[in-house]
C-alpha positions as CSV (number, residue, x, y, z in Angstrom):
1,M,-7.5,-3.6,-10.1
2,G,-9.0,-1.8,-7.3
3,I,-9.1,1.5,-5.8
4,W,-8.2,2.0,-1.9
5,V,-9.2,5.3,-0.2
6,G,-8.6,4.6,3.3
7,A,-6.6,6.4,6.4
8,H,-3.4,5.6,8.4
9,E,-2.7,2.2,9.1
10,S,-0.2,0.4,11.5
11,Q,-0.3,-2.7,9.2
12,G,-2.9,-2.3,6.6
13,F,-3.9,-6.1,6.8
14,A,-6.9,-5.5,4.5
15,L,-5.0,-3.9,1.9
16,Q,-2.6,-6.8,2.0
17,E,-5.0,-9.3,1.8
18,A,-6.3,-7.7,-1.4
19,L,-2.3,-7.6,-2.7
20,S,-2.3,-11.2,-2.1
21,C,-5.0,-12.1,-4.1
22,D,-2.9,-10.3,-6.9
23,V,-5.2,-7.3,-7.3
24,P,-3.4,-4.1,-8.2
25,L,-4.4,-1.0,-6.3
26,I,-4.6,2.6,-6.7
27,V,-4.5,4.2,-3.4
28,W,-5.2,7.9,-2.0
29,N,-2.5,7.9,0.5
30,I,-2.5,10.3,3.3
31,R,0.9,12.1,5.0
32,S,-0.2,12.9,8.3
33,M,-2.7,11.3,11.4
34,N,-4.5,14.7,11.1
35,Q,-5.9,13.7,8.1
36,E,-8.4,11.2,9.1
37,L,-12.3,12.5,8.6
38,G,-13.4,13.9,11.8
39,S,-9.9,13.5,14.0
40,N,-8.2,16.1,16.2
41,L,-4.9,13.8,15.8
42,P,-1.8,15.9,16.0
43,D,0.3,16.2,12.6
44,I,2.4,12.9,13.3
45,P,3.5,11.4,9.9
46,A,1.3,8.5,8.5
47,T,0.9,6.5,5.5
48,T,-2.1,4.5,4.3
49,I,0.3,1.6,2.6
50,P,3.2,1.0,5.1
51,Y,4.2,-2.0,3.1
52,W,4.3,-1.1,-0.7
53,N,6.6,-0.8,-3.9
54,E,6.2,-0.4,-7.5
55,Q,4.8,-4.3,-8.2
56,C,1.6,-3.4,-5.9
57,G,0.3,-0.6,-8.0
58,E,-0.2,3.2,-8.0
59,F,-0.7,5.9,-5.4
60,F,-1.4,9.8,-4.9
61,Y,-1.8,11.9,-2.1
62,D,-3.9,14.9,-3.8
63,K,-7.1,14.9,-5.6
64,T,-5.0,17.1,-8.5
65,E,-3.2,13.8,-9.1
66,W,-5.5,11.7,-9.5
67,E,-6.4,12.0,-13.6
68,T,-2.8,11.6,-14.4
69,V,-2.2,8.8,-11.6
70,F,-5.2,6.6,-12.9
71,S,-4.6,6.7,-16.5
72,K,-0.9,5.3,-15.5
73,F,-2.6,3.1,-13.6
74,Q,-5.3,1.9,-16.4
75,N,-2.4,1.7,-19.0
76,N,-0.4,-0.3,-16.5
77,C,-3.1,-2.6,-15.6
78,V,-3.5,-3.6,-19.0
79,L,0.0,-3.8,-19.6
80,G,0.0,-6.4,-16.6
81,T,2.8,-4.5,-15.0
82,Y,1.9,-5.1,-11.5
83,N,2.7,-8.0,-9.6
84,P,1.0,-7.5,-6.1
85,R,1.1,-11.0,-4.9
86,Q,4.6,-11.6,-5.6
87,F,5.7,-8.4,-3.3
88,I,3.5,-10.3,-0.8
89,L,5.2,-13.6,-1.3
90,D,8.7,-11.7,-1.0
91,N,8.4,-9.1,1.7
92,L,5.2,-10.4,3.7
93,S,4.8,-14.1,4.0
94,V,5.3,-16.3,7.0
95,D,8.7,-17.4,6.1
96,I,10.0,-14.0,5.1
97,C,8.8,-12.8,8.2
98,E,9.9,-15.8,10.6
99,K,13.3,-15.2,9.4
100,R,13.1,-11.6,9.6
101,F,12.2,-12.2,13.2
102,M,15.1,-15.1,13.7
103,N,17.5,-12.6,12.5
104,I,16.4,-9.8,15.2
105,I,16.5,-12.3,18.1
106,R,19.8,-13.6,17.1
107,G,21.5,-9.9,16.7
């Protein structure tokens, strides 16, 4: 299991690499680009986890959510609930991305 504290991501390659190694994550997510430390960015919607579902782990937005979400995350890790590698294989593998790309080209 891993803890991920980041900012906004366009694609999140490093995070996806952790998921592909079957590491469930708890992520402190963001809602806006202006949440990046030291930035003067506009209030544009953003996320730390652009590719994600319940197989990957848990996320939260505010520090007040930490204890509740972390407890759920720990329990689910013990139970083997998460399957982040399968999420990557089902949604972001080369074959899947190629099929999606070809469908866009073919219309």
